[in-house]
N, C-alpha and C positions, 0 to 999 in steps of 0.2 A: 455185313454190319456186325460188330461185336455185340455180345449180350449187354443190354442196357442196364439191367439190375444185377447186383451182386448178391448171391443167394446164400443164406444160412439155413441149412436143412433142419427139419424137425417135423413133428406131427402137425397136421393141418388145421386143428380145431380153432386156433387163434393165429392170425397172421400179424406179426409185428413189422412195422415199417419205420424207417428213419429217412424220410424224403429229402431232408436237408443236411444229412450227415456230411462231415468234411470229405471232399473228394479231391484228388490231386489236381493242382493248377495246370500241369502240362497237358491234361486231357482236354482243357478248354482252348489251348493255344491255336490248334489248327483251324478253328472256325472263324477267327477274327483276322482283320488285315494285319500284315506283319510289319507294323510300325512300332518303334520302341516306346513311344509315348502311349499308344493304345495298349500295348502289352503290359506296361507298367501300371496303367489304370485298371486293367483287367485283373492283374494279380492282387491289387488292393481290394477290388470288389469281391473277388473270390474269398479272400481272408475275412472281409467284413460281413459277408452274407451267409456263410455256412453256420450251422448250429453246433458249436463245439460241445463235445462230450456225448452227443447222441449216438455216435458209433459205439462208444463204450457202453452206454445204456442199452443199446440194442443187443450187443453181445451178452450183457448181463441178463437181460430179460429172456433171451432165447435159451441161454444155458440154465437159468433157474427153472424155466417152465418146460423145456424140451419142445417148444413150439417153433414154428417156421418164422424166418425173418428175411427181410429184403432191404437193401439200401442202393441208391443210384450211383452210377459210375462217373457221371458228369457233375461238376460243381454247380451249386445253386446260383452263384454269381453270373453264370452263363445262361442257365436254363432252370426255371423253377417248375418242377414236376407237379407241384400242388396248386397249379393254376390252369384254367382253361386256355387253349391255344390262343383264342382271340381276346380273352379277357372281357370285362364288362364295360360297355361304353360309358365314358365319363370325360368331362371337359379337361380335367387335369389328372394325370396319372397318380394313383395312390397305391398303397400296399395291397388293398383289397380289390381294386379294380383292374390292376395290371394283368397282362397276359403272361404266358410262359416265358416269352422273351420281352424284357422291358425296353424302354425307349433307347437307352444307351447301347444295349446289345445290338438291337436292330440297326442302329446307326453305324456300327463298327464291324459288322459281319463282312467277310470276304464274299465275292460273288459265288452264288450257288450254295452257300452255307446254310441259309435259312431252310431250304428244301431238305438238306441233310439232317438238320436238327428236328424238323417236323417228323421225318421218318423215324428218328431216334425216339422222339416223344411218343409216337403212336406205338412203337414196339415196347417201350417201357410200360405203358398203361396196359398193353395186351399181356405182358408177362405178369404184371400184378393181378390183373383180372383172373388169369388162369390159376395163379397161386391161391387166390381167395375163394375159389369155387367150392372147396370143401370146408371152408371156415364158417364158424358161427359169429366170429367177431374180427374186426380189424382195428389194430391199435397203432396210432401214430405217435412217435416220440419226437419231441421238438425241444428247442431251446429258444429263449428270447432275452433281449437286452434288459439290464437291471433298471434302467432309467427311462425306458421308452423305445420306440421304433426308430430305425434309421430314417424313415420318411419324416417322422415328426421332427427329428433333429435337423434334417435338411431344410425343412420348412420354417425353422425358427421357433417351434413350439416349446413349451416348458417341460422339464423332466417330470416323470411320474414314477415313483418307486413301485415296482411290481412285486407280486407275491413270489415266494421261493418256488412254488409249484402251483400251476393252475390247470384246470380242465377247461377246454374250449368247447362251447356249446353251439356256436353260431353255425349257420348253414346258408347256402345260396338261395334257398327258397323261403327264408324267413323275411319276407317282404310283402307289402300290400300290392306291389306292382312287379310280379315275376315275369320273366321272359323265357321262351323256349321250354325245355323239359320241366323247369321249375314250376310252370303253370299247373302241372299235374301232381304236385306234391304239397300237402298241407303245410302251412307256415309253422305249425306246432310239432311237426315230425322231428324228433330229436333221437339221436342214436345211443346216448349214454344213459342207462338207467340210474336212478338215484342210488340204488343199492350198490352198484359198482363204484360210484363216486364216494360213497360212505366207506366202503372197504379200502379204497385207495387212501383216503384220509387217515384211516387207522394204520395202514401199513407204513405210510410216510411218517406218522408220529412216532412209531416204534423205532424209526431210524433218525429221529430228531430233524425231520424236514416238515415244513408247515404248508398245508394246502390252503390256498387263498383264492380270492375272486379273480376271474379272467378280466384282462384289460380290453378285450376286443368287443366290437359291436355284435349285434345279433346276426346281421347279414355278412357272410364271409364268402370267399371264392369257392370254386368247385375243387375241393380237396379230393385226394384219392379215397379217403374213407367215406366222403359224401357220395361218391359214385357207387361204391360198394353198397351203401345203405339204400340208395334209390333203386338199384337192381333188385335187391331183396323186396323192396316196397312193391315194385311192379309184378314180381313173381307172386307175391301174396295177393295182390289184386286179382290176378288171374285165377288163383286157387279159390277165391271167394266169389268168382263170377262177375266181377266188376268190369273186366276187359278180357278179350280173347287171349289165349295163350300166345298166338303168333304176334299180336299187337304188343303184348307185354315184353316179348323177346326183342322186338324192334325198338321199343322204348328203352329197354336196358342197353341195347347197343348204342343208342344215341347218348345215354347218360355217360358212357365211357368214351365216346368219340366226337360228338357234336352237340353238346348240351345246350347251345344257344340256337338250335335249329329253327329256322323260320318256318319249316314244314309244320311244326307243332303249332306255331302261332296262327298259321293259315287254317289248320284243321279246327282249332278252337274257334276261329272267327267264322267257320263255315265256308271258307273260300276253297277253290280248287287246289288239290295237292297232287304230288307226283305219284302217290299210291294211297289207297284207302286207309283210314284210321278209324274203324268202327268203335264206337264207345268213348273215344277220346273227348269229343266235345261235351258229352254228358258228364264225364268224369270232371272236367274242368269246371262245368257249371255247378256241380255239387261242392267242389272244393272252394270255389269263389263266391258261393252264395252266402248271404248273411244269416246263416242258420248254423246249428251245431253239428249237422250231419258230417260235413267234411272234416272238421276238427276231431270228431269222435272216431273217424276212420283211423287217424294217426294213433289214437290211444288204443284202439283195438289191435292194430298192427304190433304195437309194443308189447301187448299182452300175449298175443297168439303166435307171433313168428319166432321169437327167440334170438333174432340177430341183434348185434350191438356194435357200436363203434366207440372209440375213446381217443380223443386228441388231447395230449397232456404235454405241458411245457415246463422245463427246468430253467430257472434264472441263471444267466451266464456267470455270475459271481459265485455260484454254487456248483460249478462244473467239476470240482474236486469230489463231489458226492454223486457223480453220474452213475457209478456202479450201484450204489444204494438205491438211487432213483429207479433204475431199470429193474432191480429186483423187487422193489415195492410195487411197481406197476404189474409185474408178472404175477406176484402173489395175489393182487387184487382181482385180476381178470381170470385167474385159473382156480379161484376158491370154489 
């Protein structure tokens, strides 16, 4: 199998990612049925779903900072790396609940292609995880529509003018009813320090770009940076003695490979599991209890660990400023 991620070398302290950067349409063709109508629709989807300018921003950020960068080699219109493989269960597919392969893609794959894409997805996350091991922060560069999401438009919703640039703070554990690994993460755990966001606003303003509010809800999919942050969270819990080192390592593996694991749900419920999870039920009880203790753990992690994430989006009608955008982000996170 070819390398899933296209690498931009640099020092490892910060890892820059462009998970939805434009990727060539021909790379997607072998995975779908070879029907002219399907191929035509696939090409339109690839064009519609990538984040234009994020490849330029990634190059600018890595050149400016000398840090490491990665972008994927398959287009988002085929496979969305910033989603869990299974997605979150929901009655009607949405942008935030859909899995790595959406309904249209699954319906039009050739026989055997889903298994091949699953292998590609696993490899891509493995490559990103390896690249992030020495990093203190992971930065995702994205772009979004100027008047709202594709899903909103398809559903007939009204347009909503978005900010030129916004920082995305949502997370898959920001819910009163988490499932899987998210049960073991406080809802208030956020990866982006306010100091980083403030520096970003300053750097953008110097380049005549305006930072504004995010249009997204608090609960978001399992993005790559969310997986990175949760691995650091479990490692920190092991260091302070909340869970065993071995358990923390297995939980980190699940965060990168099977975040909706029912094994964790069973462990939290005190039911039989395939392997022992000492301390997991007690951790879930602390985080789920109506006390300050679990929420305070998230604040202590932010103070003591030093890891950070940043998901930042550039509006599509400002794509001509992608280089300035990338340099502003680089200056903000390497100050």
